[in-house]
N, C-alpha and C positions, 0 to 999 in steps of 0.2 A: 583300471576299473571296471568294477561288474556292473555292467549294463543289464545284464538280468534281472536285478535285484532293485531297480530303481523306477520310480514312476516320472515319465517324462511328458510333459505338456508343448506341444509345438502350437504357436499363435501366428498366422499368417493369413491374410485376406484373399491372395491369389491361389487359388486350388490349386492349378499345376504345380506351383512351388511347393505348397503345402503337402502336396503326395509325393515330391522328389524327397523333402525334408525327411517326412515318416518314413520313406524307402532306406534313406541313409543312414537312418539310426536303428531303424531294423536291421539292416546288414551289420551294423556294430554289434549286434546282440541284444539290442532292447527289446522285451517281450511288451512291456506296457506303455505304449505311445498313444497318447489322447490329442486330440486336434479342437483348435477353436478358430474360428474366422475372425473374431472380432474382440476387442477388449472387454466387453462387458460381460460376452460367454466365459471367457478365461477368468474373470473374477469371480462369477457364479462357480463353475468348476473348483476353483480355489478354496473357496469356501467349504465345500463340501468333501473334498480330495485331500489328501497327502501329495504335495507334489515335491520330487527332489530334484529336477530340472526344469527348465523354463527356457524354450529357444524361441523368440518373439522377433519378428520383424519390427522395424521402426514406423513404417507407414501403414495405417490399419484401415484407411479410408478418408475422404473428404469430410472435414468437420466431426471426425470419430476421435474417441481417446486413442492415442499414439503408443509406442512403446514405452516412450520415455515415462509416459503419464500411467501407463500399466503397472510399469516398476514401481513408481512413486505410490501408488494407491495400494498395491500387494504388501510392501513393506511397511506404510503407515498403518493401515489395518491389522498387519501382523496376518495376514492370511498364507504367507509362506513363512517357512522357519528359517533362522539365521543361518543355517548350513546349507538353504535352497541356493543352486547355482542359477544366475538369469543372465543368458546370453544373448545380447542384441543384435541383431543380423539387418543388412541394409544395401541397396545397390547404390545409393545415394553417398557419392566420394567428394561432394563440395566441403570446403573448409569449415563452414557455418556448422554444416550435421555434423561431421566427424568430431570437431571441438566439443559440439553441443551433446555427443553421446559419451565423450570421455568423460565431460563433467557431472553429467548425470550418475556417473560411477557403477554401471553395471559390473558383473564379475568378469566380463569380456565383451569385446566388439568385434564383429567378423563384416568385411565387406563381400557383397556378392560381386561376380559368382566365387565360389570355394569349392574345393575337394571335399572327398569323405576323410581323407588325411588330415587336412586342415580341422574340419570340424572336430575330428577324434581329436585333436592335439589340444584343440581350446579348450575342450569339455573337460578333459584327463586333467590339464594344468589346474584350471578353475577348481574341480571337484576334490583333488588332491590338497589344494590350499584350505579350502572351506573344511575339509575333514579335520585336517590338521590344527586349525583354530577354532574348533567347533564349540567347545567348552566358552573360550574366550567371547567369541561371540554372543553365546547364548546370554552369558553375564551381561554384555554390552546392552542388549535387546531389552533387559530387565530393569537398565542403569544402576546395576551392581557392581561400581567400579571397584572396590575393594577386592570382590571375587575377581573379577576380569584381569586384574593386577596380579593377582595372587597367583593364577592360571599362568599368566606370561612367566611370571619370574620361575615356576617349575619346570617351564620347558627349558631342559639342558641339552647340550651339544646341537642346536637347531641348526638346520640345514642353510647355508648361505643365503639362497634366493629368498628365504622367509624372514631374514632379520629386519630387511627393511620394512614388511611387512608389520612386524611385530613392534617397531619403532614409531610406525605410524599411528598403529592403535594406541599406543604409549601416550603420543601427542593429542591424539582424541579426546581420550581419558581427561588430560590435564587441560585441554580448552575447554570441553563443558564444564569442568568444575571451575573454571575461571583461574585455574593455579598458572598464570603465565611467567611467573619467574622460574619455577620449577621447568616448565615449557622449555623455556630460554635456555636455561643449565643443561636439560638434558640434549638440547640441540646442539649447543658449543661443545659436550664432550663428543660428538661424532666427527672427530677430525677428517675421518676419509670421506664420509658423506657431504660434509659442508660444501665443497664446490660444486655439488651437484645441483641441477634444476629444481628438485623439488624439494631440498634442503633450503635453499635460498628462499624457495616460495613459502615454506613452513617458516622460515625465521622472521619474512617480510609479514605474514600474518598474525605472527606473536609480536612483534615489534609494536604493529599499528593497534592490535588490542592494548596494550601498555601506553600507547598514545607517546611512543617515541617514533614520531612521523618521520624523522631526517632517517634513523636507521631503517626504518621501512623503505622508505624510497631508494635507499642504496641497494636492499636485496633485490626489490622489484625490478630496479634496471639492471643489474646481474643477471637476473632469470631473462631479461628481454634480449641481454646479448647472445645467451644460450638459445632463445626461442622468443623470435620478434613478436609472434602472434599470441603468444601466452595471455587469454583473457583475464584468467586471475591476477596476474603481475598488474596489468592496466587497471584494475578494479582496485589493486591496493594502491597504486599511484594516484585515481581520481579522489579515493577517500581521502590519503594523506594531504593532497594538495587542498581539497575543498576545507580541511579542518584547520591549515595553515591560511587560509583566507586567499587562497591563488583560484579563483574561480574558472578562470579563462584556461589555464593548464589542466583542472579540473574536469572541464567540459570536454577537453581536446582527448583526455584519456578515457573518459567513459565513453565517447562515441567511437573511439577506435575498438574499446571492448566491444562492444555492440555489433560493431560491423564485423568482427571476427566471430563472436559467438552470441547471436541475438536470441537462442532459445532457454535463457535462464531467466526464470521469475524474481529472483533476487537481484540479477544484474539490470532489468528493467525498473525494480523498485528504486534501486541505488540511481540509477539514471534520471527517475522524477524526481527525488528527493534534491540531487544535485542541482538539476535543471530551476528546478522550484526557489532554492537558495541564490541561484545565480540571476533569476528572471528570464531564463532563457525560454521562452513559451513554446518555440517550436518543439523542442526536445521533449518538455513537458508534456504536449500532447500527444508525441508520438509513443512515450514511454509509458504513458499511462494506459493509450490503446493496446500496446503490446501486452502489459501487464494482465487487462481483462483478457484477452484471447488467448495468453499462454496459460491462463487459470482456469477457464469455463469449462475445460473437460476435465480437470482433476480433483483430485481429494482435497485442494485448497481453494476451489471457488469460493468467490467471496463475491456478492453483490456491489459490496463496496469498492471494488475495483473498478466496475462498471461506472457507478456514480461518480468516483472522483475523476474519470476521464470525462465525462460531461461537464464536471465541474472545472476542469483545467481548460477546457474549451472555453468557458465563462471568463476564467481568468485571464485568459489569452485576449477575449475580447474586451475586457475592462481595461487591459494595459495596451490595448492596440493605438498607434498613434494617428491612424486614418480612418475616417467612418467606412470605408469598403472593407478595410480589414475588420473591424469590428464585428460588420454583417456578415462577413464571410465567416467567422468564428461562430457566429451565434445561429446561422443557418447550418452548420455542421452539428450543433449541439440538438436543433430542433429533428434534424434528419434520424440521429443517435435517438431521439425519443421515439420517433415514428415508426421506425424498424424494432423496436422492443419489443412489441408483442408478438413478433414472428422470430424473435430468439428463443430456441428451446433451452438454452441455458437458464435464462431469465424466467422461464415458464416451469422451472424445476427446482426452485429454490426452497432449502431447508432451513430457511432463516424469516423471521420477522421483515415485511417489507411491504410498502404499496405503491405501485407504480403510479397510481393518478396522484397522492400527495406529492411524490417525487417531483411530478411533471409539472406541479403548481408549484413547487418551490423554484424550478427552474424558469418557469416565466416570470416568477417574481424578481428572482436575481436580472432577469434581462431587462424588466422593469425599471430596477434599480440604477442599472448601467447606461439605461437610455434615460435617466432623470424624471423618471415618475415614481417619486419616492412613497406618495401616498398610496397609489395603487399596490405597490411592493410590501408596505407595512399591513394593508388590509389582507393581502394574500397569506402573508408572514402569520397573522394571527389566526385566522381561519384555517391554516394548515396546521398550527400548535393545536388547536381546538379540535381538528379530526382526528389527530394521534393521539390525544387525551380519551377519545371516545373509543377509537378503533383498538388500540394497544393498551394490556394492561401496565408493560414496560415500555419506556423510550426506545423505540429500536435504535439499535448503533447503526443501521443502515440509513438512517434519515439525520442523525445527529450531525455530520460535517457539513451536509448543504445546507441544513437550517443556522447553524453556527455562522458560517460564511455569509448568510444572507444579513444575520442580525449583525454582524460586523459590517457589512457594506451600510447598513441604516444607521449604523452608530447607536444600535438598542444593547446599549451594556448590562442594562438590569435584565433584558431577556437572556442575554449570553451569560450572565452569573446564574440567572436561574436555572438554565439548562444544564450547564457544567456541575452545578450542584444535584441536579436529578441524576446524572450518568455518575456521578461519583457515590449517591448514596446506593443506588442500585448496582453499583461495581459492573457498569457496563464494560466488555471488554472490547477495544478496537482493534483490527488487525494492524500491521505495523505502519502502513503507508497514511491511514488515516489517523492512528494516534499521533504521528509526527505533524499531520496537516493540523489537529487541534491544539498540540503542544505549541504550535508556531501562530496559531490565530490567538490563543489565549495570551502569548507574550506580547502581541500586537495590541491588543484589547487592555491589556493591563497598563502598558504607557498611556494609550489614549485615554482610558478611563480615570487614570490618576489626575491627568490635566481637567478634565471634563468635570470631575468631582470638585477640585480643586475652585475651579471658578463657579461652579454652580454653587457652592457653599459659601463662597465670598460674594454672589449675588444676594443669596438668602440673606447674611448677615447686612449688607448693605440695604438691604428693603427693609429689616427690621429696626434698623436705625434711621430709617425715611429717607435715605439718601437714593431717591428714586431714580434718577438719571444715571446715577453711577450703576446701579443696579441693573438698569435696561442694558447698560454696555456688558455687563457680566454676561445676563443671559444671552444676549446674542451672539457672544463670543462662544459659550457653552452650546448654544443650538447650532453653531457652524461644523461643531464636532459630531454632533446628534441632530439632525436636520429634521425627523420626525419623532423627536422625543416628546410625548404629551404633557409630561411633568415638568419640563423646562418650559414649553410652549405656554402653560398656564403661568408659569411665574413671571414670564415675559408679558403675559396679558394683563396681569395684576399691576405691574409697573406700568404699564402704558393708561390703565385707568385711571391711576394715581397723577399721572403726569399731565392728562388732558384736564384744560383749564387752570394751569399754571402759568402764570403771566410771563415767565422767561422762556416758556417752550411754544413750539409751533403747531396748534392743535389740529391744523389740517394734515400736517405729515404724520402726527401721531397716530390719528383716526384711521388714515390710511393703512400704517403699517399695521395698527390694530386689525383692521379687517382681512388684513393678507393672514395673520395668524390665526383669526377667528375661522377663517375659510379652511386652513389646515386643520384646526382642529374638528370643526363640523365634518369633514370628510374622513378623517384618519380613525380608524377602529383606536380602542383604547378600553384601559382596564377599568373596574367597576369603579374603585377609588378615585381616579383622575375623571372618568365620566361624573361621577357625584360632584366634583368641585366646579367643572366646567359648567355644569346646571345650575350651580348655585351663585356664578359669576354673569348669568345671563340677564338679570335686573339691573345689575349695575352699568354691563353693557348697551342697554337699552338708555338707561339714562344720562350717559354722557355724549351719546348720539354714534356709538360705533354700530350699533345694528337697530333696527326698525324697533318699537312697542310692539309687544306681543297683541 
C-alpha cells in the first residue's frame, strides 16, 4: 500500500496516544497525517478535505460523539468516499463493546495495545479490499444497483478472500430491493458457504423478511450453536417469536440480545416495540431511555425518542398495579422534564418542538391517569390551541403524546381530526412513533366503532321520544368517552325530557343532570357545543336543574 500517496486522519482524544499513532503512521511512510481530538473537529475536517483513511478511537470523551457515531455521520452525510478506510480502535475489550463495534461495520476493528506491524496489516488488508470493490461501492452509494451488479459480474478470477465479500454485496443489493426470493436462491446455491455462521444468519434474515418464521428460527438457532452470543441471531428469534404470538419467548431473546450487545439503536427500538406489545413496561422504559441516549449525539437524533421515553413512563404509571408504583413512574417522568433544559441535545434541535407545550401535555396525561379528567381535557384544548398559534404545520414531535392524551380521554373526534391533519400535511414520523401511532389508531378504531354505534342508537331513541332508553345509551357512550361534550349534551337533553315524567324519580334525575351540568360547565368545548350548551340553560332552569338566572 502506498502510504505516501494517501491522506490520513487520526481521531483520538488522548494526546499521548494521538502522538503515538501519528508516529506509527509516519514510520509506515505516510506524509500527510492530520489529527483531531474530537468527533466534531473530524466532521469539519472531512467536510473540507479528501480523506483516504480514518483511524479513530471508540471513546472520544464523556457525553461526546463516539467513534461509532462519527462513522455513521461521515457515511450518512457522504463526507468520506465509499473507498475510504475507517479503522476503529479501542482499549475496551468487554463483550458489549466488541460486539457493538463489529455490528457498526467499520472496515476493521483493532484492540489496544497493538504494534506497528498489526496496524500496517489491518490497514493494508482493508485498503486493498476497498480498492478492489471501489467501483461497486461507488455505485452502491448512489443506489445504482444495476451498475453495482454489472461491476460484480465483470470481476473474473476473483481472489478467494473476496468471493464472500462479493456475495455479501449481492445479498445487500437484493435485500434493499426487497427481492427476497432471489436472495434465498442465491444463498441456497452456495453449498460450501451454507454451514457457516454468516450464511445461516443471512438465511435467517431472508426468511424473516419473507415471514417464514419457522425457517428463520431454525437458522438463528444454528447460528447460536456456532456462537451463543450472536446478537443478530437473537434479534431474529425475538422478531419471529413476537410475530408468532409467543411474547414470553420474544422478551427472553431480546433481553439476551441487549445484554450481549446494547449499543444498537435498532435493537433498542425493537426491544421497545416487543415490550409494548407484551405490556412489559420495565423493558419498555429501559429501551426507550437507551434509544434516546444512543441517538442524542448522532445524525439520527430525534426529539421523539426523548418524548417517547417520557410517554413510556406514563404508560407504565397508567398500568401500575399499586399507587406507589404509579407515583414512582410519574416522578421519574417529572424528573426527566426538569432536567430537559440542561440537556444539550434538546437545546440543539433541528426540528419544530416546544418543551413548554410538551410539559403541559405530560401534566395533562398525569391528571388523566389520576382521574382528573376535566383538568386534563382543559389542558389538552389549551395545548392544541397553542400548537395552532405557534406552528404553521402540526409538529411530528408533539403528535404521539397529544394522540395518547386524546385516547386516554376518549376524545375520538379529536383523534380523527389530528390524524387527518397529519395525513394532509404528509407528516413523517420516525419508526417508533409511527408504530405507536398505528397501534393507537387501531385501539381507537375499535373503541370508536362501539362508541359511535351506541351514540347513534341513543340519538335514534331520542328522536323516537324513548328518552329513558336514550339516556341509558348515552350513559354507555359516556363511559367510553368520559369528557366528550357532545355525548354529555345529548345526555343532558334526555334528562331534561325525563324530569316531570310520572314514571321517573325526579330527584335522582336532577342529581344526575347537575353532575353532567358541572362537567360541561368546567370542561372546555368547541364553539358548536358551547352554543348548544348555552341554548339549554333556559330549559335547565325551568325544570329546576339550575337556579334561574
